FIMILO-693935 format. One record per residue (C-alpha): x negated, y, z negated. Coordinates in Angstrom, 1 decimal. Each point is the difference from the previous one (the first is absolute). Example, Ala and Ser with C-alpha at 12.3 -4.5 7.8 and 13.67 -1.06 7.14 Angstrom:
REM FIMILO-693935
+--------+--------+--------+
!     xx !     yy !     zz !
+--------+--------+--------+
!  -12.3 !   -4.5 !   -7.8 !
!   -1.4 !    3.4 !    0.7 !
+--------+--------+--------+
END
This chain:
REM FIMILO-693935
+--------+--------+--------+
!     xx !     yy !     zz !
+--------+--------+--------+
!    0.0 !    0.0 !    0.0 !
!   -2.8 !    2.4 !   -0.9 !
!   -1.8 !   -0.7 !    3.3 !
!    3.2 !    0.8 !    2.0 !
!    0.6 !    3.2 !   -2.0 !
!   -3.6 !    1.1 !    0.4 !
!    0.1 !   -0.8 !    3.8 !
!    3.2 !    2.1 !    0.4 !
!   -1.4 !    2.9 !   -2.0 !
!   -3.2 !    0.0 !    2.1 !
!    1.9 !   -0.2 !    3.2 !
!    2.3 !    2.8 !   -1.1 !
!   -2.8 !    2.3 !   -1.0 !
!   -1.8 !   -0.8 !    3.2 !
!    2.9 !    1.2 !    2.1 !
!    0.8 !    3.1 !   -2.0 !
!   -3.5 !    1.3 !   -0.4 !
!   -0.2 !    1.6 !    3.5 !
!    3.1 !    2.0 !   -0.8 !
!   -1.8 !    2.0 !   -2.7 !
!   -2.8 !    0.7 !    2.3 !
!    2.3 !    1.9 !    2.4 !
!   -0.4 !    3.7 !    0.5 !
!    2.5 !    1.7 !   -2.2 !
!   -0.4 !    3.2 !    2.0 !
!    2.2 !   -1.5 !    2.7 !
!    3.0 !    0.1 !   -2.4 !
!    2.1 !    3.1 !    0.2 !
!    0.0 !    1.7 !   -3.4 !
!    3.2 !    0.7 !   -1.9 !
!    1.0 !    1.5 !   -3.4 !
!    3.1 !    0.2 !   -2.1 !
!    2.0 !    3.2 !   -0.6 !
!    3.4 !    1.1 !   -1.5 !
!    2.4 !    2.5 !    1.6 !
!    0.3 !    3.1 !   -2.2 !
!    2.5 !    1.9 !    2.2 !
!    1.6 !   -0.1 !    3.4 !
!    0.9 !    2.8 !    2.4 !
!    2.1 !   -0.9 !    3.1 !
!   -0.4 !    2.1 !    3.1 !
!    2.5 !   -0.4 !    2.8 !
!   -0.9 !    1.0 !    3.6 !
!    1.3 !   -0.5 !    3.5 !
!   -2.4 !   -0.9 !    2.9 !
!    0.2 !    1.2 !    3.6 !
!    2.4 !   -2.9 !    0.8 !
!    2.5 !    1.2 !   -2.6 !
!   -0.6 !   -2.9 !   -2.3 !
!   -0.2 !    0.6 !   -3.7 !
!   -3.0 !   -1.2 !   -2.0 !
!   -1.1 !    0.0 !   -3.6 !
!   -3.3 !    0.6 !   -1.6 !
!   -0.6 !   -0.7 !   -3.7 !
!   -2.6 !    2.1 !   -1.7 !
!   -1.1 !   -2.3 !   -2.9 !
!   -2.1 !    1.2 !   -2.8 !
!   -1.9 !   -3.1 !   -1.1 !
!   -2.2 !   -0.5 !   -3.0 !
!   -2.8 !   -2.4 !    0.6 !
!   -0.2 !   -2.8 !   -2.6 !
!   -3.2 !   -1.9 !    1.0 !
!   -3.4 !    0.4 !    1.6 !
!   -2.3 !    2.9 !    0.4 !
!    2.7 !    2.6 !    0.3 !
!    2.0 !   -1.2 !   -3.1 !
!    2.0 !    2.7 !   -1.6 !
!    0.1 !    2.3 !    3.0 !
!    3.2 !    1.1 !    1.7 !
!    0.4 !    0.0 !    3.8 !
!    2.8 !    1.2 !    2.2 !
!    0.7 !   -2.7 !    2.6 !
!    2.3 !    0.2 !    3.0 !
!    2.4 !   -3.0 !    0.4 !
!    1.8 !    0.1 !    3.4 !
!    3.4 !   -1.7 !    0.3 !
!    0.9 !   -1.3 !    3.4 !
!    3.6 !   -1.2 !   -0.7 !
!   -1.3 !   -3.6 !    0.5 !
!    0.3 !   -2.0 !   -3.2 !
!   -2.6 !   -2.5 !    1.2 !
!   -2.7 !    2.6 !   -0.2 !
!    1.3 !    2.8 !   -2.3 !
!   -1.2 !    0.2 !   -3.6 !
!    2.7 !    1.6 !   -2.0 !
!   -1.6 !    1.7 !   -3.0 !
!    1.4 !    1.4 !   -3.2 !
!   -1.5 !    1.5 !   -3.1 !
!   -1.7 !   -2.6 !   -2.2 !
!   -0.8 !   -2.5 !    2.8 !
!   -3.4 !   -1.6 !   -0.2 !
!   -1.6 !   -0.1 !    3.5 !
!   -3.0 !   -1.5 !    1.7 !
!   -2.3 !    2.6 !    1.5 !
!   -2.1 !   -0.5 !    3.1 !
!   -3.3 !    2.0 !    0.0 !
!   -1.7 !    1.4 !    3.2 !
!   -3.0 !    2.2 !    0.1 !
!    0.4 !    3.1 !    2.1 !
!   -2.7 !    1.5 !    2.2 !
!   -1.0 !    2.6 !   -2.7 !
!   -0.8 !   -2.7 !   -2.5 !
!    3.2 !    0.4 !   -2.0 !
!    2.6 !   -2.7 !   -0.7 !
!    3.5 !   -0.2 !    1.5 !
!    2.7 !   -1.9 !   -1.8 !
!    2.9 !   -1.7 !    1.7 !
!    2.9 !   -1.9 !   -1.5 !
!   -0.4 !   -3.6 !    1.2 !
!    3.0 !   -1.5 !   -1.9 !
!    1.8 !   -0.3 !   -3.2 !
!   -1.8 !   -1.9 !   -2.8 !
!    1.8 !   -3.4 !   -0.3 !
!   -2.6 !   -2.2 !   -1.6 !
!    1.3 !    0.8 !   -3.5 !
!    3.3 !   -1.6 !    0.9 !
!   -1.7 !   -3.0 !    1.5 !
!   -2.1 !   -0.5 !   -3.1 !
!    3.1 !    0.2 !   -2.2 !
!    1.9 !   -2.7 !    2.0 !
!   -3.2 !   -2.1 !    0.3 !
!   -0.3 !    0.1 !   -3.8 !
!    3.5 !   -1.2 !   -0.4 !
!   -0.7 !   -2.9 !    2.4 !
!   -3.1 !   -0.9 !   -2.0 !
!    1.8 !    0.1 !   -3.3 !
!    2.8 !   -2.2 !    1.3 !
!   -2.4 !   -2.4 !    1.6 !
!   -2.0 !   -0.5 !   -3.2 !
!    3.0 !   -0.2 !   -2.3 !
!    2.0 !   -2.5 !    2.1 !
!   -3.0 !   -1.9 !    1.4 !
!   -2.2 !    0.1 !   -3.1 !
!   -3.4 !   -1.7 !    0.8 !
!    1.1 !   -0.8 !    3.5 !
!    1.1 !    3.6 !    0.4 !
!   -3.4 !    1.3 !   -1.0 !
!   -1.7 !   -2.3 !    2.5 !
!    2.6 !    1.0 !    2.7 !
!   -0.9 !    3.6 !   -0.7 !
!   -3.7 !   -0.7 !    0.4 !
!    0.7 !   -1.8 !    3.3 !
!    2.0 !    2.9 !    1.3 !
!   -2.7 !    2.5 !   -0.9 !
!   -2.7 !   -2.3 !    1.7 !
!    2.2 !   -0.3 !    3.2 !
!    0.5 !    3.7 !    0.3 !
!   -3.8 !    0.6 !   -0.7 !
!   -0.9 !   -2.6 !    2.7 !
!    2.2 !    1.7 !    2.5 !
!   -1.1 !    3.6 !   -0.8 !
!   -3.6 !   -0.6 !   -0.8 !
!   -0.9 !   -2.9 !    2.3 !
!    2.4 !   -0.4 !    2.9 !
!    0.5 !    3.6 !    0.9 !
!   -3.8 !    0.8 !    0.0 !
!   -0.7 !   -3.1 !    2.0 !
!    2.5 !    1.1 !    2.7 !
!   -1.3 !    3.6 !    0.0 !
!   -3.6 !   -1.3 !    0.4 !
!    0.9 !   -1.9 !    3.2 !
!    0.6 !   -3.5 !   -1.4 !
!    2.9 !   -1.9 !    1.7 !
!    3.2 !    0.8 !   -1.9 !
!    1.3 !   -3.5 !    0.3 !
!   -3.1 !   -1.5 !   -1.5 !
!    0.1 !    2.7 !   -2.7 !
!    3.6 !   -0.8 !   -0.9 !
!   -0.5 !   -3.8 !   -0.1 !
!   -3.1 !    0.4 !   -2.2 !
!    1.7 !    2.3 !   -2.4 !
!    3.1 !   -2.1 !    0.0 !
!   -2.0 !   -3.1 !   -0.8 !
!   -1.8 !    1.8 !   -2.9 !
!    3.2 !    1.3 !   -1.3 !
!    1.6 !   -3.4 !    0.2 !
!   -2.8 !   -1.7 !   -2.0 !
!   -0.1 !    2.7 !   -2.7 !
!    3.8 !    0.2 !   -0.3 !
!    0.8 !   -3.7 !   -0.1 !
!   -2.8 !   -1.1 !   -2.2 !
!    0.7 !    2.8 !   -2.4 !
!    3.7 !   -0.8 !   -0.3 !
!   -0.1 !   -3.8 !    0.4 !
!   -3.4 !   -0.9 !   -1.5 !
!   -2.7 !   -2.2 !    1.5 !
!    1.7 !   -3.2 !    1.1 !
!    1.1 !   -2.1 !    3.0 !
!    3.3 !    1.8 !    0.1 !
!   -1.6 !    3.5 !    0.4 !
!   -2.6 !   -1.4 !    2.4 !
!    2.7 !   -1.5 !    2.2 !
!    1.9 !    3.3 !    0.0 !
!   -3.2 !    1.9 !    1.0 !
!   -0.8 !   -2.4 !    2.9 !
!    3.6 !    0.1 !    1.3 !
!    0.0 !    3.8 !   -0.1 !
!   -3.3 !    0.4 !    1.7 !
!    0.9 !   -2.3 !    2.9 !
!    3.3 !    1.8 !    0.4 !
!   -1.8 !    3.3 !   -0.1 !
!   -2.3 !   -1.0 !    2.9 !
!    3.1 !   -1.3 !    1.8 !
!    1.8 !    3.3 !   -0.5 !
!   -3.1 !    1.8 !    1.4 !
!    0.0 !   -2.0 !    3.1 !
!    3.8 !    0.2 !    0.4 !
!   -0.1 !    3.8 !   -0.4 !
!   -2.7 !    0.3 !    2.7 !
!    2.1 !   -2.1 !    2.3 !
!    3.1 !    2.1 !   -0.7 !
!   -1.8 !    3.2 !    0.7 !
!   -1.5 !   -1.3 !    3.2 !
!    3.2 !   -1.5 !    1.5 !
!    2.2 !    3.0 !   -1.0 !
!   -2.6 !    2.6 !    1.1 !
!    0.2 !    1.8 !   -3.3 !
!   -2.2 !    3.1 !   -0.2 !
!   -0.4 !    0.2 !   -3.8 !
!    1.5 !    3.5 !    0.0 !
!    3.2 !   -0.7 !   -1.8 !
!    0.1 !    3.3 !   -2.0 !
!   -1.3 !    3.5 !   -0.2 !
!   -2.6 !   -1.0 !   -2.6 !
!   -1.7 !   -2.1 !    2.6 !
!    0.0 !    3.0 !    2.4 !
!   -1.7 !    2.1 !   -2.7 !
!   -2.5 !   -2.7 !   -0.6 !
!   -0.8 !   -0.3 !    3.7 !
!   -0.6 !    3.8 !    0.0 !
!   -2.6 !   -0.5 !   -2.8 !
!   -1.4 !   -3.4 !    1.0 !
!    0.7 !   -0.9 !    3.7 !
!   -2.7 !   -2.6 !   -0.2 !
!    2.0 !   -2.4 !   -2.2 !
!    1.9 !   -3.0 !    1.4 !
!    3.6 !    0.8 !   -0.6 !
!    1.3 !   -3.3 !    1.1 !
!   -2.4 !   -1.6 !   -2.5 !
!    1.3 !    2.3 !   -2.7 !
!    3.6 !   -1.0 !    0.9 !
!   -1.0 !   -3.7 !   -0.3 !
!   -1.7 !    0.7 !   -3.3 !
!    3.2 !    1.7 !   -1.3 !
!    2.0 !   -3.1 !    1.0 !
!   -2.4 !   -2.2 !   -1.9 !
!    0.0 !    2.0 !   -3.2 !
!    3.8 !    0.5 !    0.1 !
!    0.5 !   -3.8 !    0.0 !
!   -2.7 !   -0.8 !   -2.6 !
!    2.3 !    0.4 !   -3.1 !
!    2.7 !   -2.2 !    1.4 !
!   -2.5 !   -2.6 !    1.0 !
!   -1.5 !   -0.1 !   -3.5 !
!    3.4 !   -0.3 !   -1.5 !
!    1.0 !   -2.8 !    2.3 !
!   -3.2 !   -2.0 !   -0.5 !
!    0.0 !    0.4 !   -3.8 !
!    3.7 !   -1.0 !   -0.3 !
!   -0.6 !   -3.2 !    2.0 !
!   -3.3 !   -1.0 !   -1.7 !
!    1.6 !    0.6 !   -3.5 !
!    3.0 !   -2.1 !    0.9 !
!   -2.2 !   -2.9 !    1.2 !
!   -2.1 !    0.3 !   -3.1 !
!    3.1 !   -0.2 !   -2.3 !
!    1.4 !   -3.0 !    1.9 !
!   -3.4 !   -1.8 !   -0.3 !
!   -0.2 !    0.7 !   -3.7 !
!    3.6 !   -1.3 !   -0.4 !
!   -0.6 !   -3.2 !    2.0 !
!   -3.7 !   -0.8 !    0.7 !
!    0.9 !   -3.2 !    1.9 !
!    1.1 !    2.1 !    3.0 !
!   -2.4 !   -0.2 !    2.9 !
!   -1.3 !    2.7 !    2.4 !
!    2.8 !   -0.6 !    2.5 !
!    2.7 !    0.3 !   -2.7 !
!   -1.5 !    3.1 !   -1.4 !
!   -0.3 !    1.5 !    3.4 !
!    3.7 !   -0.7 !    0.7 !
!    1.0 !    1.6 !   -3.3 !
!   -2.0 !    3.1 !    0.9 !
!    1.6 !    0.2 !    3.4 !
!    3.5 !   -0.2 !   -1.6 !
!   -0.8 !    2.9 !   -2.3 !
!   -1.7 !    1.8 !    2.9 !
!    3.2 !   -0.2 !    2.1 !
!    1.8 !    1.8 !   -2.8 !
!   -2.7 !    2.6 !   -0.3 !
!   -0.2 !    0.7 !    3.8 !
!    3.4 !    1.6 !    0.2 !
!   -0.5 !    2.5 !   -2.8 !
!   -3.6 !    0.8 !    0.8 !
!    0.6 !    0.6 !    3.7 !
!    3.1 !    2.0 !   -0.9 !
!   -2.0 !    2.1 !   -2.4 !
!   -2.6 !    0.8 !    2.6 !
!    2.6 !    1.0 !    2.6 !
!    1.8 !    2.2 !   -2.5 !
!   -3.3 !    1.7 !   -1.0 !
!   -0.6 !    1.0 !    3.6 !
!    3.6 !    1.0 !    0.7 !
!    0.1 !    2.1 !   -3.1 !
!   -3.2 !    1.9 !    1.0 !
!    1.4 !    0.4 !    3.5 !
!    3.5 !    1.1 !   -1.0 !
!   -0.2 !    3.5 !    1.6 !
!   -1.1 !   -1.7 !    3.2 !
!    3.0 !   -2.4 !   -0.1 !
!    2.3 !    3.0 !   -0.5 !
!   -1.6 !    1.7 !    3.0 !
!    0.8 !   -3.1 !    2.1 !
!    3.7 !    0.9 !   -0.2 !
!   -0.6 !    2.8 !    2.5 !
!   -2.2 !   -2.0 !    2.4 !
!    0.7 !   -2.7 !    2.6 !
!   -0.6 !   -3.4 !   -1.7 !
!   -2.5 !   -1.2 !    2.7 !
!   -2.0 !    3.2 !   -0.2 !
!    0.2 !   -0.1 !   -3.8 !
!   -1.3 !   -3.5 !   -0.5 !
!   -2.8 !    0.6 !    2.5 !
!   -1.3 !    3.1 !   -1.7 !
!   -3.6 !   -0.5 !   -1.2 !
!    0.8 !    0.8 !   -3.6 !
!    3.1 !   -2.2 !   -0.1 !
!   -1.8 !   -2.9 !    1.6 !
!   -2.9 !    0.4 !   -2.5 !
!    2.4 !   -0.2 !   -3.0 !
!    1.9 !   -3.0 !    1.4 !
!   -3.2 !   -2.0 !    0.9 !
!   -1.6 !    0.9 !   -3.3 !
!    3.0 !   -1.5 !   -1.9 !
!    0.1 !   -3.1 !    2.3 !
!   -3.7 !   -0.8 !   -0.1 !
!    0.0 !    0.3 !   -3.8 !
!    3.0 !   -2.3 !   -0.2 !
!   -1.7 !   -2.6 !    2.3 !
!   -3.1 !    0.1 !   -2.3 !
!    2.2 !   -0.7 !   -3.0 !
!    1.5 !   -3.0 !    1.9 !
!   -3.5 !   -1.3 !    0.7 !
!   -1.0 !    0.6 !   -3.6 !
!    2.5 !   -2.6 !   -1.3 !
!   -1.3 !   -3.2 !    1.6 !
!   -3.7 !    1.1 !   -0.3 !
!    0.3 !    0.6 !   -3.7 !
!    2.2 !   -3.0 !   -0.6 !
!   -2.5 !   -2.5 !    1.5 !
!   -3.0 !    1.7 !   -1.6 !
!    1.7 !    0.1 !   -3.4 !
!    1.2 !   -3.5 !    0.2 !
!   -3.5 !   -1.3 !    0.7 !
!   -1.9 !    2.1 !   -2.4 !
!    2.4 !   -0.4 !   -2.9 !
!    0.2 !   -3.7 !    0.5 !
!   -3.6 !   -0.8 !    0.7 !
!   -1.8 !    2.5 !   -2.1 !
!   -0.2 !    0.2 !   -3.7 !
!    2.5 !    2.8 !   -0.7 !
!   -2.1 !    1.6 !   -2.6 !
!    1.6 !    3.3 !   -0.9 !
!   -2.2 !    2.9 !   -1.1 !
!    2.0 !    3.1 !   -1.1 !
!   -1.2 !    3.4 !   -1.0 !
!    0.5 !    0.7 !   -3.7 !
!   -0.5 !    3.2 !   -2.1 !
+--------+--------+--------+
END
């Protein structure tokens, strides 16, 4: 167990170390401020359209200019997707740009929302620990490690020119090992779930590439990809799309594999006379029940995220709607993830039946 943990720790440090060597000067600086007062100025342009400018007096709360007050112009365009409606007392994120004279200009980038995110994140952590107890703590650690792997390993790998698909599969594999061993302990059950997830993950990667190729998807399914192309046109956007499909399916694959492996393990402990074939059949029976809910869950996740797009389809010819690049991307993402879940069931069932029956199911759990 110690050797495995040491190996994972060294591997993790090896991947994240280049991140800290990156040049921080490339990151756009920002500070925090609070709106002290607002003055609205209404004006008409040459076309007779009315516009609004908000003159916001903002007190800077962080950084080199902390304590200073600046007047910042906030232009409202009557477009709710881009307008930032300010009122007194709002905390804002300020973007800094140096002017030609050496001074510093401040612009309002957006409202400060991380406080709310931290509040709800804290509620989630408290509920997870109270309800899950020790398993909840390990689940929290696995969530943090997965997020860290994506942000500190996968994203820098992609930005440094490494294939997005390889990056996603590698990070997904590391996340699977850490999560399942933390939650399930070191045993044949967890090992079976990890093997089943990894094979399914590779299968999902190949399937996503095939879907992108046959459907001629471009990878530009939203405006954020357009912005990214403006900043980094050298990236493979079809590869990024495939990586997003892989990561989106990862959670459901882990859930499916753990459920099947745990069931086979419980059946084996109840009746140790059952052979590999009998255990496999039992795992498949459970897997058939899991398939419906897991595939449905994945479809609903994609449909929920694409709800505005679905509403837009009511005003478009159906043939044109379903062949839109963005719509095709969402549909194929959901279908490829669901196919990967289907493949995960027999793979995990046969691996778990063999390992749990043939190996000494020696359970090693983490204890405080």
